C-alpha positions, 0 to 999 in steps of 0.5 A: 899811303893814298886811301880809297874812298867808297860811298854807298847806299848799301854796305853788307858786311859779310858775304856768306848765305845771309849777306849775299841773299841781301845783296840779291834783294838789294840789287833788285832794288837797284840800290847798287849794294857794296859787299865787303867779303871778310876774312872767310869769303862765302862764310862756313859753307865754303868748308863743308862738303856736301849739303843735302838739306838746301831747297832746290837741290834734290841731289845734294850740292858741295859748299863752295859750289853753292856759295859760288852760286850765290855770288855769281846771283848777286854780281849778275843784279849788280852788286860788287864785292870787294876784300877788305878786312875791316878794322873799325867802325864808326856808327855815330852818325850817317852816313856810317864809316867802316875803315878797311885795310889791304889785309888784318896784318897791314898797318895802315887803313887804305879804304874808307867806306860810307854807308847810308845803311850797313848790314851785318853778316859776319856770321859765327864761327864754331869754336874748335878743340885746337887739336891735330886732325881737326883743321880743314881738309886738305890739311885736316879732316874737317868737312871729311868725318869731322863736323861742328853741326849735328843738324847739317851733317848727322845724315852722312853718319847713318849707322856709324860710330861717332864721338860728339864733345861738349858739355853744355846744352848745345852738345846734349841737343847735337847728341840727342839729334845724332841718335836719330842716324848713328848707330852709337853716340860717345858723348865726352866730356873733360869733367864729371858732370855737365853745365847743361840744363837738368833737362837736357842732362836727363834726356841724354842719361836715358837714351840708350844709344848715347854712352857718356865718357867722363873725364875724357879729352880728345887729344887728336883725330885720326884717319885718312882723306880716302877713309875719313875719320878712323879713331881718336886719341883720348886722354882720361885726365883722373886716370892720366891715361891715353888710348886710342878710341875707334870712331867714324866721325867726331862732332865739336860742340863746345860752342859758337862765337859770334863775330861781332867784336867790331861793334861791341862799343857800338850795338846791343848784344847778348851775353855771348855777343849775339846781335839784338834785332827788334822784334821780327825785323832786322833791326838794331839799336841804331837805325839804318843798321841791320844784323842778319844770319848767325851773327844774330841767330844763335838758335837756327845756325842754318844756311836757309834761315841765314838766307831768309834773314838776309833777305828781310835785312835788305827789305828793311834797309830798302825800306828804312832808305825810302822813308828817308828819300833815299830811294825809290819804293820798289813795286815789284810784288815779288822783289 
């Protein structure tokens, strides 16, 4: 099988808000970046319905439509976007080497990409329960009453009765946030104690709008495309009883997993796999490799902050190339 080799000054791995913003800035710096789509082109916003908290869209915008605008803007300035499954990388020397296949299941490497700088924007994936009804629409109710981000979607549940599943700090934070909108928040946990910090637990215990259901497992999410979520099937693992629990929304808060396994032998990460960056920059421990978006940020996890970090990564990469005599210094004051 013949292989295609591509050489670029800037390669961006991932095409969510961080990756495509990096592409826009790198393109405007005349660096002709290559963007590699990855397994979910457009990132998590492509499975989100209404986006009402992204600046510039006073009436809101659909997630897929927003990402199409990102993509069109990046391409207008000269970014090339390809869909290749990156199977492995070699970051031992510059240019860095990425080995791509036509798909995850393909047997052979079809594309070899050489990158003078690499921007990693592979994002993070929400951990799900793996139950019926949880899948993204149109198969399930994901994005239509089921969410993994209270900060993103809590507003849509104003005055509604909702369920949140989890027992860590994320679940506590999201439950507290949801009380600003929901009439009642039912926090379901499969054990009889939380693993969250004591202070977060106390805040939840002291909030009258939160009811805790111990020993409770959510087995199925019920509803229709037209109505959205109408209830959940729950199982009390202490009493060994199954029942139907009416609700109008389900939030899954059992954590996120950064999509960084590809770099575990190369880059410094925290204990959960988020890439570490240097100070206020997007620099990793390898010179010429930068990280942005949810692959690096486990705290905010918002489209607008991801986009901002993508901008920073592109500027860091452009400055790195200038320092190494491989790019012309951009003299525009506004990039």
